[in-house]
FIDRENVO-128560 format. One record per atom (N, C-alpha, C): residue number from 1; residue in one letter; x, y negated, z negated. Coordinates in steps of 0.05 Angstrom, whole numbers, plus 5000, padded with zeros to 4 digits. Atoms other than C-alpha are relative to their C-alpha. Layout:
<pts>
    nr   rest      u      v      w
   NUM      A      X      Y      Z
...
</pts>
This chain:
<pts>
    nr   rest      u      v      w
     1      Q   4992   4994   4972
     1      Q   2726   7343   1952
     1      Q   5017   4979   5012
     2      I   4982   5019   4987
     2      I   2781   7310   1992
     2      I   4984   4988   5024
     3      K   5012   5014   4977
     3      K   2754   7258   2040
     3      K   5020   4988   5019
     4      K   4978   5012   4985
     4      K   2820   7228   2064
     4      K   5025   5017   4997
     5      L   4976   4986   5000
     5      L   2883   7264   2083
     5      L   5021   4984   5013
     6      N   4978   5017   4991
     6      N   2949   7227   2090
     6      N   5025   5017   5003
     7      F   4975   4985   4995
     7      F   3009   7260   2122
     7      F   5021   4981   5009
     8      S   4981   5020   4992
     8      S   3055   7200   2124
     8      S   5029   5013   4995
     9      S   4972   4991   5001
     9      S   3127   7222   2139
     9      S   5004   5027   4988
    10      T   4997   4973   5011
    10      T   3113   7293   2116
    10      T   4997   5022   5019
    11      V   5004   4978   4981
    11      V   3088   7333   2174
    11      V   5022   4998   5021
    12      R   4978   4999   4981
    12      R   3148   7353   2216
    12      R   4997   5022   5021
    13      N   5004   4979   4980
    13      N   3123   7414   2252
    13      N   4972   5013   4997
    14      V   5026   4988   4999
    14      V   3064   7458   2268
    14      V   4993   5016   4975
    15      S   5006   4983   5023
    15      S   3071   7504   2207
    15      S   4988   4984   4977
    16      Q   5012   5016   5021
    16      Q   3055   7446   2160
    16      Q   4971   4993   5007
    17      L   5027   5006   4992
    17      L   2992   7430   2200
    17      L   4982   5025   4997
    18      L   5017   4976   5002
    18      L   2970   7503   2197
    18      L   4987   5003   4973
    19      S   5011   4998   5027
    19      S   2958   7496   2123
    19      S   4974   4983   4998
    20      M   5024   5015   4999
    20      M   2903   7446   2142
    20      M   4976   5017   5003
    21      K   5022   4982   4996
    21      K   2859   7503   2163
    21      K   4989   5009   4973
    22      A   5008   4990   5027
    22      A   2859   7531   2092
    22      A   4989   4977   4984
    23      L   5009   5023   5015
    23      L   2850   7461   2064
    23      L   4971   4994   5007
    24      N   5027   5007   4990
    24      N   2787   7451   2106
    24      N   4980   5019   4988
    25      D   5019   4980   5011
    25      D   2756   7515   2078
    25      D   4990   4991   4972
    26      S   5008   5009   5028
    26      S   2756   7483   2008
    26      S   4990   4971   5001
    27      H   5008   5029   4998
    27      H   2743   7411   2032
    27      H   4986   4994   5027
    28      P   5012   5003   4974
    28      P   2694   7413   2090
    28      P   4991   4972   5008
    29      G   5009   5027   4995
    29      G   2676   7340   2083
    29      G   5022   4980   5007
    30      L   4977   5016   4993
    30      L   2743   7314   2106
    30      L   4992   4979   5022
    31      K   5009   5022   4981
    31      K   2730   7246   2141
    31      K   5023   4986   5014
    32      T   4978   5015   4990
    32      T   2799   7215   2152
    32      T   5025   5016   5001
    33      I   4974   4988   4997
    33      I   2864   7241   2178
    33      I   5019   4979   5008
    34      R   4978   5019   4993
    34      R   2926   7197   2176
    34      R   5026   5016   5005
    35      L   4976   4987   4994
    35      L   2987   7222   2210
    35      L   5020   4979   5009
    36      S   4981   5021   4995
    36      S   3047   7175   2207
    36      S   5029   5010   5000
    37      N   4972   4994   4999
    37      N   3120   7180   2225
    37      N   5006   5030   5001
    38      S   4997   4971   4997
    38      S   3114   7252   2247
    38      S   5004   5006   5029
    39      P   4996   4998   4971
    39      P   3145   7253   2316
    39      P   5001   5029   5011
    40      N   4998   4973   4990
    40      N   3153   7329   2319
    40      N   4974   5017   4999
    41      V   5025   4986   4998
    41      V   3080   7347   2314
    41      V   4994   5007   5029
    42      S   5004   4991   4972
    42      S   3065   7388   2375
    42      S   4971   5001   5008
    43      E   5029   4997   4991
    43      E   3003   7399   2416
    43      E   4986   5022   4985
    44      E   5012   4979   5017
    44      E   2991   7463   2376
    44      E   4990   4988   4974
    45      G   5008   5013   5026
    45      G   2989   7420   2313
    45      G   4975   4984   5004
    46      L   5025   5014   4994
    46      L   2936   7376   2345
    46      L   4976   5018   5002
    47      K   5022   4981   4999
    47      K   2894   7436   2360
    47      K   4991   5009   4973
    48      D   5007   4992   5028
    48      D   2897   7454   2286
    48      D   4983   4977   4987
    49      I   5016   5022   5011
    49      I   2870   7385   2268
    49      I   4971   5002   5009
    50      K   5028   4998   4989
    50      K   2810   7398   2313
    50      K   4983   5019   4984
    51      V   5017   4981   5015
    51      V   2788   7458   2271
    51      V   4998   4992   4971
    52      C   5000   5007   5029
    52      C   2799   7421   2205
    52      C   4975   4987   4990
    53      S   5023   5015   5010
    53      S   2738   7377   2201
    53      S   4979   4997   5021
    54      K   5022   5003   4982
    54      K   2671   7374   2232
    54      K   4987   4973   4998
    55      E   5013   5026   5005
    55      E   2654   7305   2205
    55      E   5021   4977   5001
    56      L   4979   5020   4999
    56      L   2716   7265   2223
    56      L   4989   4974   5009
    57      D   5009   5027   4992
    57      D   2701   7190   2226
    57      D   5023   4980   5003
    58      E   4977   5019   4997
    58      E   2771   7160   2225
    58      E   5026   5016   5005
    59      I   4973   4989   4995
    59      I   2838   7179   2255
    59      I   5019   4976   5000
    60      I   4979   5020   5003
    60      I   2902   7140   2240
    60      I   5025   5013   5010
    61      W   4976   4991   4989
    61      W   2963   7153   2283
    61      W   5020   4977   4999
    62      H   4979   5021   5001
    62      H   3027   7113   2270
    62      H   5027   5013   5006
    63      R   4973   4990   4992
    63      R   3094   7127   2305
    63      R   5003   5030   5000
    64      N   5000   4971   4998
    64      N   3081   7198   2325
    64      N   5010   5010   5027
    65      G   4989   4991   4975
    65      G   3119   7201   2390
    65      G   4981   4999   5024
    66      H   5013   5000   4974
    66      H   3088   7220   2457
    66      H   4973   5014   4999
    67      I   5023   4981   5002
    67      I   3029   7261   2432
    67      I   4973   4988   5010
    68      L   5026   5011   4992
    68      L   2974   7212   2452
    68      L   4992   5007   5029
    69      S   5007   4994   4972
    69      S   2978   7229   2525
    69      S   4996   5030   5005
    70      S   5003   4970   4997
    70      S   2972   7304   2513
    70      S   4971   5008   5003
    71      I   5027   4988   4997
    71      I   2912   7347   2531
    71      I   4987   5004   4973
    72      P   5012   4997   5025
    72      P   2899   7365   2457
    72      P   4991   4974   4987
    73      M   5010   5027   5011
    73      M   2895   7291   2438
    73      M   4976   4992   5015
    74      Q   5024   5008   4984
    74      Q   2846   7279   2495
    74      Q   4976   5017   4990
    75      E   5021   4983   5010
    75      E   2806   7339   2470
    75      E   4990   4991   4972
    76      L   5007   5010   5027
    76      L   2808   7311   2399
    76      L   4980   4977   5003
    77      L   5017   5023   4995
    77      L   2778   7246   2424
    77      L   4973   5009   5011
    78      V   5026   4990   4987
    78      V   2725   7283   2466
    78      V   4983   5013   4978
    79      D   5015   4984   5020
    79      D   2706   7330   2408
    79      D   4989   4982   4977
    80      Y   5007   5015   5023
    80      Y   2704   7278   2352
    80      Y   4991   4971   5006
    81      G   5006   5028   4993
    81      G   2693   7213   2390
    81      G   4973   4990   4993
    82      Q   5028   5007   5005
    82      Q   2618   7213   2380
    82      Q   4996   4991   4970
    83      S   5003   5007   5027
    83      S   2628   7207   2305
    83      S   5022   4980   4990
    84      L   4978   5017   5009
    84      L   2692   7164   2302
    84      L   4990   4971   4997
    85      L   5007   5028   5006
    85      L   2680   7095   2270
    85      L   5025   4983   5001
    86      R   4975   5015   5001
    86      R   2753   7074   2263
    86      R   5022   5016   5013
    87      V   4977   4987   4987
    87      V   2812   7090   2307
    87      V   5024   4980   4997
    88      T   4976   5014   5002
    88      T   2882   7066   2291
    88      T   5023   5016   5013
    89      M   4978   4987   4987
    89      M   2938   7084   2338
    89      M   5021   4979   5005
    90      T   4980   5022   5000
    90      T   2996   7038   2323
    90      T   5028   5009   5007
    91      N   4972   4995   4994
    91      N   3067   7034   2348
    91      N   5004   5026   5015
    92      Q   5000   4976   4983
    92      Q   3055   7088   2401
    92      Q   5009   4993   5028
    93      K   4992   5005   4973
    93      K   3094   7086   2465
    93      K   4980   5012   5021
    94      S   5017   4987   4981
    94      S   3044   7133   2497
    94      S   4971   4989   4999
    95      M   5026   5013   5001
    95      M   2984   7089   2478
    95      M   5000   4980   5023
    96      D   5003   5018   4977
    96      D   2966   7057   2544
    96      D   4971   4996   5008
    97      D   5028   5006   4992
    97      D   2905   7034   2582
    97      D   4984   5024   5007
    98      A   5015   4975   4995
    98      A   2887   7104   2604
    98      A   4988   5012   4974
    99      V   5009   4990   5026
    99      V   2883   7126   2531
    99      V   4978   4982   4989
   100      L   5020   5019   5010
   100      L   2845   7063   2513
   100      L   4973   5004   5015
   101      K   5025   4994   4985
   101      K   2795   7079   2569
   101      K   4986   5025   4988
   102      L   5012   4975   5012
   102      L   2785   7149   2539
   102      L   4987   4993   4974
   103      I   5013   5008   5026
   103      I   2772   7117   2471
   103      I   4974   4986   5005
   104      C   5025   5014   4993
   104      C   2720   7071   2502
   104      C   4979   5019   5009
   105      I   5020   4981   4990
   105      I   2686   7129   2536
   105      I   4990   5019   4978
   106      C   5007   4979   5019
   106      C   2688   7179   2479
   106      C   4990   4990   4972
   107      C   5007   5009   5027
   107      C   2675   7134   2418
   107      C   4980   4978   5000
   108      P   5021   5021   4998
   108      P   2609   7097   2426
   108      P   4993   4986   4975
   109      L   5007   5012   5026
   109      L   2601   7083   2352
   109      L   5023   4985   4988
   110      L   4975   5012   5010
   110      L   2672   7054   2344
   110      L   4994   4972   4990
   111      M   5003   5026   5012
   111      M   2672   6995   2297
   111      M   5027   4985   4997
   112      H   4974   5013   5004
   112      H   2746   6981   2286
   112      H   5021   5015   5018
   113      L   4979   4989   4982
   113      L   2802   6992   2338
   113      L   5026   4984   4994
   114      N   4974   5013   5005
   114      N   2875   6979   2320
   114      N   5021   5015   5018
   115      V   4979   4989   4982
   115      V   2926   6990   2376
   115      V   5025   4982   4998
   116      S   4978   5019   5003
   116      S   2978   6942   2348
   116      S   5027   5012   5006
   117      D   4973   4992   4994
   117      D   3050   6946   2371
   117      D   5002   5023   5019
   118      C   5000   4981   4979
   118      C   3032   6992   2429
   118      C   5009   4985   5025
   119      E   4988   5016   4979
   119      E   3078   6963   2481
   119      E   4989   5005   5028
   120      N   5012   4994   4973
   120      N   3043   6996   2541
   120      N   4971   4995   5002
   121      C   5028   5008   5000
   121      C   2974   6972   2523
   121      C   4998   4972   5012
   122      S   5001   5027   4987
   122      S   2957   6914   2570
   122      S   4971   4991   5004
   123      L   5028   5005   4994
   123      L   2881   6918   2576
   123      L   4995   4993   5029
   124      E   5004   5003   4971
   124      E   2889   6918   2652
   124      E   4976   5014   5008
   125      S   5025   4989   4990
   125      S   2828   6934   2692
   125      S   5004   5023   5020
   126      K   4996   4977   4982
   126      K   2862   6989   2733
   126      K   4988   5025   4989
   127      Y   5015   4979   5013
   127      Y   2827   7035   2684
   127      Y   4974   4989   4991
   128      P   5026   5012   5010
   128      P   2758   7003   2683
   128      P   4983   5021   4987
   129      C   5019   4982   5015
   129      C   2706   7032   2637
   129      C   4973   4985   4999
   130      D   5027   5013   5001
   130      D   2632   7018   2644
   130      D   4985   5004   4973
   131      K   5012   4995   5027
   131      K   2618   7039   2572
   131      K   5007   4976   4982
   132      K   4995   5022   5018
   132      K   2610   6981   2524
   132      K   5002   5011   4971
   133      L   4997   4992   5029
   133      L   2632   6988   2451
   133      L   4981   4981   4985
   134      W   5020   5019   5011
   134      W   2568   6957   2424
   134      W   5004   4995   4970
   135      N   4996   5004   5028
   135      N   2589   6967   2352
   135      N   5028   4989   4992
   136      L   4973   5008   5006
   136      L   2661   6944   2358
   136      L   5001   4971   4988
   137      D   5000   5025   5016
   137      D   2669   6890   2305
   137      D   5029   4988   4997
   138      A   4973   5010   5005
   138      A   2745   6886   2298
   138      A   5019   5014   5020
   139      L   4980   4991   4981
   139      L   2802   6892   2348
   139      L   5026   4988   4992
   140      N   4973   5010   5006
   140      N   2875   6888   2331
   140      N   5019   5009   5022
   141      V   4980   4994   4979
   141      V   2924   6883   2389
   141      V   5026   4985   4994
   142      D   4975   5013   5007
   142      D   2981   6850   2351
   142      D   5023   5014   5013
   143      G   4975   4988   4990
   143      G   3047   6860   2386
   143      G   4997   5013   5027
   144      C   5003   4989   4973
   144      C   3017   6884   2451
   144      C   5007   4979   5020
   145      W   4991   5024   4986
   145      W   3058   6835   2490
   145      W   4994   5000   5029
   146      K   5007   4999   4972
   146      K   3036   6857   2559
   146      K   4971   4989   5006
   147      I   5028   5009   4996
   147      I   2965   6832   2548
   147      I   5000   4971   5010
   148      T   5003   5027   4990
   148      T   2948   6771   2590
   148      T   4974   4988   4991
   149      P   5024   5013   5008
   149      P   2895   6720   2575
   149      P   4976   5011   5016
   150      E   5022   4991   4983
   150      E   2854   6744   2634
   150      E   4991   5028   4992
   151      N   5006   4973   5008
   151      N   2858   6817   2613
   151      N   4984   5000   4973
   152      L   5014   5001   5026
   152      L   2837   6800   2542
   152      L   4972   4989   5003
   153      A   5027   5011   4996
   153      A   2778   6758   2564
   153      A   4982   5020   5014
   154      R   5015   4980   4986
   154      R   2755   6812   2612
   154      R   4993   5024   4982
   155      F   5006   4979   5019
   155      F   2761   6866   2559
   155      F   4978   4993   4980
   156      L   5019   5009   5020
   156      L   2723   6826   2508
   156      L   4972   4999   5012
   157      T   5025   5003   4986
   157      T   2668   6811   2558
   157      T   4988   5027   5008
   158      M   5010   4975   4989
   158      M   2663   6880   2588
   158      M   4997   5023   4978
   159      Q   5000   4977   5018
   159      Q   2678   6926   2529
   159      Q   4991   4993   4973
   160      A   5005   5006   5028
   160      A   2666   6888   2464
   160      A   4983   4975   4997
   161      P   5019   5024   5000
   161      P   2605   6842   2469
   161      P   4995   4988   4972
   162      I   5007   5011   5026
   162      I   2595   6834   2393
   162      I   5024   4996   4981
   163      L   4976   5001   5017
   163      L   2668   6830   2369
   163      L   4999   4975   4982
   164      N   5000   5022   5019
   164      N   2674   6787   2307
   164      N   5028   4994   4990
   165      H   4973   5003   5011
   165      H   2748   6798   2287
   165      H   5020   5008   5022
   166      L   4979   4995   4981
   166      L   2806   6792   2336
   166      L   5026   4992   4989
   167      S   4973   5007   5008
   167      S   2878   6795   2318
   167      S   5019   5006   5023
   168      C   4982   4997   4977
   168      C   2929   6783   2373
   168      C   5026   4984   4996
   169      T   4975   5012   5004
   169      T   2991   6757   2340
   169      T   5022   5015   5015
   170      K   4978   4989   4985
   170      K   3056   6770   2378
   170      K   4991   5010   5028
   171      C   5009   4996   4971
   171      C   3016   6773   2444
   171      C   5009   4974   5014
   172      Y   4986   5025   4992
   172      Y   3063   6722   2474
   172      Y   4988   4986   5024
   173      K   5013   5013   4977
   173      K   3024   6709   2537
   173      K   4973   4986   4993
   174      I   5025   5011   5009
   174      I   2962   6689   2498
   174      I   5005   4976   4982
   175      S   4994   5024   5016
   175      S   2965   6618   2472
   175      S   4976   4994   4981
   176      N   5021   5009   5019
   176      N   2926   6587   2415
   176      N   4980   4983   5015
   177      D   5017   5017   4984
   177      D   2899   6537   2466
   177      D   4980   5017   5015
   178      F   5017   4983   4985
   178      F   2871   6594   2508
   178      F   4978   5012   4981
   179      L   5019   4988   5018
   179      L   2839   6627   2448
   179      L   4978   4979   4990
   180      A   5018   5021   5009
   180      A   2809   6561   2424
   180      A   4980   4991   5022
   181      K   5017   5009   4978
   181      K   2781   6542   2492
   181      K   4983   5021   5014
   182      Q   5013   4980   4984
   182      Q   2762   6608   2523
   182      Q   4986   5022   4984
   183      I   5011   4977   5015
   183      I   2750   6661   2470
   183      I   4981   4991   4978
   184      V   5015   5007   5024
   184      V   2724   6626   2407
   184      V   4973   4989   5009
   185      P   5027   5011   4994
   185      P   2668   6585   2440
   185      P   4981   5021   5012
   186      N   5018   4980   4987
   186      N   2642   6645   2479
   186      N   4993   5024   4982
   187      K   5004   4975   5016
   187      K   2647   6699   2425
   187      K   4992   4994   4971
   188      F   5005   5002   5028
   188      F   2642   6670   2356
   188      F   4984   4975   4993
</pts>
């Protein structure tokens, strides 16, 4: 049985995603869907992903255009969030703090979150979330250059109390001095 499905640079339209329905009939244990470099996947294509797997625990999105802010993407997170352990949404212009809040609300078991190179992700508190990610062990915000030291500290305190692995290279507002003095003594 197929457990991971990788559509890197291959899915260009809805018709290619429609075949996933048939694939799921023969592989009902599908756990991971990776969709990379597929900017033309539409909202209808996302609806097809929803019917593909009942046990999805990982989604990987990389450079797929504007689709993160769509209603089907939100529905995907709501429907599968309870089982998602790993979410990777990298190099997405539409990945912002509102989508991050939705992830925090919908994915209580989340262990690994990678939002690297998402230029609109700032961890600002204008989208506060009272749900803690108690299982979040690893956070990658590399290249999220809008993140400030204050926003990072607040997010880690409010959302990720047990975080063990933090990667924030190319977050130009966050200095090594800040990490050494503020984050490391309090978290690790």
